[in-house]
N, C-alpha and C positions, 0 to 999 in steps of 0.2 A: 360469534368471532367476538376477539378479544379487541380492547380498545387500541393496541398497538396494531393488530391486523388490520382494524377498520381505518387507521390513520394512514397506514402505508399505501391501502387500496385507493383511499381519498387523493393522496399525493400522486400515485401511479396514473389516476384517471385526469387530474389536472395538468400532467405534464403530457400526456396524450393528447388532450384537449388544446393545449398550448401549440403542439407541433401541427396539429391539424389546422389550427387557424393560420400559422406562418406559412403552411404549405398553399394554402388558398390565397396567398397575396402574391402579386406579379411584380419581380424585382425589376424589369426593364422598365414598367409602366411607374414604378416609384423613384427610378433613377431620373426618368423624365420629369415628372411631377416636382422632384428635388431642385429642378434648376432655378426656381424661383427663391428656393431656401439659401443657396449660394451667396446671395447678395450680402447676407448678414451673418450665417453660418459658414461661410467659405466653401469651397469647392469639397465635395463629398461629406460636409460637415464635419470638418475637422479644422479647420482654422478660422475661427469667429472675429470680425471685423474689431471688437472690442472685448476686454476681459470678463465684460458683465453678460455677454450673450454665451449661452452655453455650448460644449462641443456636443454634437447630435452623433457623431462616428464611434459606431461600438455600443452605444448605448443598449439596454435589453429590450427587445420587440416590444413586450408587455407595458414596459414604463412609457416609451415614445406613443402607444396607442392611449394609454390612461392621460397623459400629459396632454395630448391634442383634444381629447375628449373634454378635458378639464378647461381648457380655452374656450372650447365652444360652449359650454354650459356658464362659462363666467365664473366658476370655481377659483380659477387662475387667471390673473388679469395683468396684462401687459398691452400697450397700445398698439404694438406692432404686429402682435402674435394673435391677439384675438381676430382681427379681420381675416387674416390668412387662414387661420383655423376653420372659421365660421361656415363657409362654402365646402368645406370637404365632406365627401360622403365617407361612409363606413369603410368603404372598399378602397378609397384613394388614402385614408389613414392607414391601413394595413400594408398598402404597397409602400408609401413612406417609411413606416415602420421597420418592414423588411429590408429596405434599401440600406437606411441609417445603420440598422443594426449590425448590417455585413460589412461595413467600412472598418478600416483599421481605425482604432481609438486612439486615445492619448498615449504617445510612447516617451514623451520627455518627463522628466521628473523635474519638479520645480522647488 
């Protein structure tokens, strides 16, 4: 197998794994769990209360999962997010990531 064929196969497998991972998540459960996030990130994660709070709506599924895991492990530090992320299960993280990734993202240009 050539190096480019091997790379193409690896990328295809990664995309398939990502799709399977997202399909295992529960959108409605994520929506329910996200109610607590609205206090800072705004309804549907698209209207943060201050400019330093990120917009979650429209972010990539894998990015949101990685960010929450980093808060759990202390690799990212934030006095509000760390205690919010700590009790989340892997399933709840996937549910939240699916919900926020499906929301309309930033539409206004600054």
